[in-house]
C-alpha positions, -999 to +999 in steps of 0.1 A: +000+000+001+013+035-010+022+060+016+026+096+002+048+123+013+032+151-007-004+149-018-028+173-033-044+181+000-020+175+030-036+161+062-046+187+087-053+185+125-090+186+130-100+221+144-068+238+131-037+252+147-053+268+177-069+234+187-035+216+180-018+242+203-043+237+231-038+199+227+000+201+232-004+226+260-028+205+280-011+171+272+025+179+275+042+162+304+078+175+306+098+145+319+108+153+355+145+138+350+148+160+319+134+191+336+157+185+368+187+182+345+179+212+323+175+190+293+158+207+264+159+203+226+141+190+196+129+155+188+123+145+151+094+123+146+079+106+116+043+094+115+016+084+091-020+099+088-041+071+076-070+072+053-094+073+085-072+102+100-058+078+127-021+080+134+003+051+129+040+042+123+053+067+148+092+066+146+119+088+162+142+101+134+165+120+159+160+118+195+169+134+228+177+118+262+159+118+295+125+109+283+120+137+257+119+112+228+094+090+246+072+120+255+072+132+219+061+098+207+035+096+234+020+130+223+019+121+187+003+089+192-023+105+215-034+131+190-069+128+179-077+117+143-065+143+116-085+151+084-066+127+061-046+137+029-062+136-004-045+125-037-066+128-070-098+130-048-090+098-029-082+095+008-045+083+011-019+075+038+005+103+042+037+104+060+045+136+080+076+146+099+073+165+132+099+185+152+088+186+188+107+214+206+111+212+243+121+243+262+123+249+299+112+280+318+086+298+337+057+303+310+044+272+292+031+277+257+027+257+225+028+266+189+023+248+155+036+260+123+029+241+091+055+247+064+050+245+026+059+210+015+094+205-001+104+169-002+085+162+030+059+181+050+074+195+081+051+202+112+068+221+141+056+215+176+070+238+202+063+234+238+077+266+255+085+271+291+106+304+299+126+311+330 
């Protein structure tokens, strides 16, 4: 079965960017060991949005220690169904790459930016906590 990287209509998070930001803000559990050690950084994750919008095949492409990679995978797997991608008016499996950024600090926030597809679609999830 084909898995596309770029399609006519890329998958989207149901409810849009604001709902996605709220999801990450509410669901993020910064690993205590990472927070205690001041560990922050970006975890690169690949996942597939299936024809029914469900998420599968979550894989770490480039990880971080102290539970950050595990938390990134947990968040991706916990996401509600997306609006699936479409190619030639048919629902198709689409592989996305996400960069989950972990930041430590006093204010917690979350942003999502969807970039124009190049060779792969890149979604950036940023969890912010500023000192």
